[in-house]
C-alpha positions in Angstrom: 10.3 -25.2 -16.9 9.7 -26.6 -13.4 11.4 -29.9 -13.1 10.0 -33.0 -11.3 11.7 -34.9 -8.5 10.0 -38.2 -7.7 10.0 -39.5 -4.2 9.9 -43.3 -4.2 9.6 -43.7 -0.4 6.2 -45.3 -0.5 7.3 -48.0 -3.0 9.4 -49.0 -0.1 6.5 -48.6 2.3 4.6 -51.3 0.4 7.6 -53.6 0.4 8.2 -53.2 4.2 4.5 -54.0 4.8 5.4 -57.6 4.0 9.1 -57.5 4.9 10.1 -59.0 1.6 12.1 -57.6 -1.4 9.3 -56.3 -3.6 8.3 -53.8 -4.9 11.8 -52.4 -5.3 12.2 -48.6 -5.0 15.4 -48.8 -7.0 13.5 -50.2 -10.0 10.8 -47.7 -9.4 13.4 -44.9 -9.5 14.7 -46.2 -12.9 11.2 -46.2 -14.4 10.6 -42.7 -13.1 13.7 -41.4 -14.7 12.8 -43.1 -18.0 9.4 -41.4 -17.8 10.9 -37.9 -17.4 11.8 -37.4 -13.7 14.9 -35.2 -13.4 15.6 -36.1 -9.7 15.0 -39.1 -7.4 14.3 -38.3 -3.8 14.3 -40.7 -0.8 14.0 -40.0 2.9 16.2 -42.3 5.0 14.4 -42.1 8.3 16.1 -42.8 11.6 13.6 -45.6 12.3 14.1 -47.0 8.8 10.3 -47.4 8.3 10.5 -47.5 4.5 13.8 -46.7 2.7 16.7 -48.7 3.9 20.5 -48.0 3.8 20.9 -50.5 1.0 18.4 -48.7 -1.1 20.3 -45.5 -0.8 23.6 -47.2 -1.7 22.1 -48.9 -4.7 20.3 -45.7 -5.8 23.6 -43.8 -5.7 25.1 -46.4 -8.1 22.1 -46.4 -10.5 20.4 -43.0 -10.6 21.2 -41.3 -13.9 19.8 -37.9 -13.1 20.2 -36.6 -9.5 19.8 -38.2 -6.2 18.4 -36.1 -3.4 18.6 -37.6 0.1 16.1 -36.3 2.7 17.2 -36.8 6.2 17.2 -35.5 9.8 20.1 -33.2 10.8 21.8 -35.8 13.0 25.4 -37.0 13.3 24.4 -40.5 12.0 22.7 -39.1 8.9 25.5 -36.6 8.2 27.9 -39.5 8.3 25.8 -41.6 5.9 25.5 -38.7 3.4 29.3 -38.1 3.4 29.8 -41.8 2.7 27.1 -42.2 0.0 27.6 -38.7 -1.5 24.2 -37.9 -3.0 24.0 -34.9 -5.3 22.0 -33.1 -2.8 20.7 -33.4 0.8 17.5 -31.9 2.1 17.5 -31.5 5.9 14.0 -32.1 7.3 12.5 -32.2 10.8 11.7 -35.7 11.9 9.5 -37.2 14.7 9.2 -40.9 15.3 5.4 -40.8 15.9 4.5 -38.8 12.7 3.1 -40.5 9.7 4.9 -38.1 7.4 6.8 -34.9 7.8 4.4 -32.5 9.4 6.1 -29.1 9.0 9.2 -27.2 8.1 12.5 -27.2 9.8 12.9 -24.4 12.5 16.1 -22.9 11.1 15.8 -19.9 13.4 15.9 -22.0 16.5 18.5 -24.5 15.1 20.8 -22.1 13.2 24.0 -22.7 15.2 24.0 -26.5 14.7 22.7 -26.3 11.1 25.4 -23.9 10.0 28.1 -26.4 11.1 26.3 -29.3 9.5 25.7 -27.5 6.2 29.4 -26.5 6.1 30.4 -30.1 6.6 28.1 -31.4 3.9 29.2 -28.7 1.4 32.8 -29.5 2.0 31.9 -33.0 0.9 30.6 -31.6 -2.4 26.9 -32.0 -1.5 24.4 -29.3 -2.3 22.3 -28.6 0.8 18.6 -27.7 0.9 16.4 -26.9 3.9 12.8 -28.0 4.1 11.0 -25.0 5.6 7.6 -23.4 5.9 6.9 -20.4 3.6 7.9 -18.0 6.3 10.2 -14.9 5.8 12.2 -15.4 9.0 12.9 -19.0 8.1 14.0 -18.1 4.6 16.4 -15.4 5.9 17.8 -17.9 8.4 18.3 -20.5 5.7 20.4 -18.0 3.8 22.4 -17.0 6.9 23.4 -20.6 7.7 24.7 -21.2 4.2 22.1 -23.3 2.5 22.2 -23.6 -1.2 18.5 -24.1 -1.6 15.2 -24.2 0.2 12.3 -26.6 -0.3 9.0 -24.8 0.6 6.6 -27.0 2.6 3.3 -26.9 0.6 1.3 -28.9 3.1 -0.8 -26.0 4.4 -1.7 -25.0 0.9 -2.7 -28.6 0.0 -4.7 -29.2 3.2 -7.2 -26.2 2.8 -10.2 -26.2 0.5 -10.5 -24.2 -2.7 -11.4 -20.5 -2.1 -10.1 -17.8 0.2 -8.0 -20.0 2.4 -6.3 -21.7 -0.6 -5.6 -18.3 -2.2 -4.1 -17.0 1.1 -1.8 -20.1 1.3 -0.8 -19.7 -2.3 0.1 -16.0 -1.7 2.4 -17.1 1.2 4.1 -19.5 -1.2 4.5 -16.8 -3.8 6.0 -14.4 -1.3 8.4 -17.1 -0.1 9.5 -17.9 -3.6 10.3 -14.2 -4.3 12.2 -13.8 -1.0 14.2 -17.0 -1.6 15.2 -16.0 -5.1 16.1 -12.5 -4.0 18.6 -14.0 -1.5 20.1 -16.1 -4.2 18.6 -19.4 -3.0 17.4 -22.1 -5.3 13.7 -22.6 -4.5 12.0 -26.0 -4.7 8.7 -27.0 -3.2 6.8 -30.1 -2.1 4.6 -32.1 0.3 1.0 -33.1 -0.4 1.0 -32.0 -4.1 -1.2 -34.0 -6.4 -2.4 -34.0 -10.0 -5.0 -31.3 -9.2 -3.5 -28.9 -6.7 -0.1 -28.8 -8.4 -1.3 -26.5 -11.2 -1.4 -23.3 -9.2 2.0 -24.0 -7.7 3.6 -24.7 -11.0 2.3 -21.3 -12.2 4.4 -19.5 -9.5 7.5 -17.8 -11.0 10.8 -18.9 -9.6 10.2 -22.4 -8.4 12.9 -24.7 -9.9 11.7 -28.2 -8.8 8.8 -29.9 -7.2 9.3 -33.1 -5.2 6.2 -35.3 -5.4 5.9 -38.8 -4.0 2.7 -40.1 -2.5 0.3 -39.0 -5.3 2.6 -40.4 -8.0 3.1 -43.7 -6.2 -0.6 -44.0 -5.5 -1.4 -43.5 -9.2 1.4 -45.8 -10.2 -0.3 -48.6 -8.2 -3.2 -48.3 -10.6 -1.7 -47.3 -13.9 2.0 -48.0 -13.7 5.0 -45.8 -12.8 5.7 -44.8 -16.4 2.3 -43.4 -17.0 2.0 -41.8 -13.5 5.3 -39.9 -14.0 4.6 -38.9 -17.6 1.2 -37.4 -16.6 2.8 -35.3 -13.8 5.6 -34.2 -16.1 3.0 -33.1 -18.6 1.2 -31.0 -16.0 4.5 -29.3 -15.1 5.0 -28.4 -18.8 1.6 -26.7 -19.0 2.9 -23.6 -17.3 
């Protein structure tokens, strides 16, 4: 069965809008785990726009499943990861002006630096995943630099309408999953997935985990975190 990783970044986004201490992403993570999430994901951005260092430290102490830390491949973030020791790190591209991550990491272009950073993180006992587009060259490069896993960027699939374009993007994801598994990589996926478009992605053979944040937090605002997570877990079990 495909497992669910819940990204609680946008619980922190609501908190930071007022600059106070609620809602608490640490509490949200605990509720998500109780509802069936098997991983908690947070993105500690360089500009600290939502998740804060204290959140990551508290989550490391309280998460009962697995803690996945999304972060840019920078010296500062590598240092934080080695201090906090999450179960896994997902290296992502990051631009200050973007609202959310806009695409996959260019592993081909950055392979020299990434290879060293991945080696450093793995020596610290941290599993390393690379957030990449469903592109064969990027998948091969991820394998060459020593990544344990890849997380396929599903944004292009989610952004197109139903029909020919959607089928073409789904075919790219299917190809990417097969290629990643053939190289011995764990294959995860995420970005833009919701309660409707997730069904076809779940049906792809070989995906181990889906990381979903915005749609779950958005639904949780209306129906509560427990129900929002349970409904997504149920969809993943339909496969």
